[in-house]
Phi, psi and omega in degrees: 000138183282136178283145183283136179286133180264121179292133181251144178224156180261134176285133179291333183281301185263343178081008180277144174274126181223161175300141184306323182293337181274353183250162175254137181267134171253130188236142172249118182281172179298331179283348180098005178284134179245129182205166174282139178243092184288335179275335182078016185241358179292148179276149179132180180285131184243151172221154188239144174223157175294166181280010180260149179290332180298316179293322177298316180295320178298315180294323179294314182296321181274004180058036181291325179294316180297321178291320182292322183262357180055045177203163176277142180240128183283161179297327179300318180294316178301315182295320179292321177294320179295319177297317179295322179294319179295325178295323186264004182287000000 
């Protein structure tokens, strides 16, 4: 029996390739809303980070989300995503 291929994604914070299930998806919808997608099923452009706050802070400091989504992200959005990430850590 053939083994199932595990999809791999790169964390924006640390740059490590990890299985998709171990990462949290950040999604930008067509309306331009940016939020954490804990289910991984929301439609829109996605980027992935580890479940640690350290990786989120690294990606935030290096403006990796802004580069990935090609838009400016306000501090309010960053703060709400960080709060949601801390709740689910």
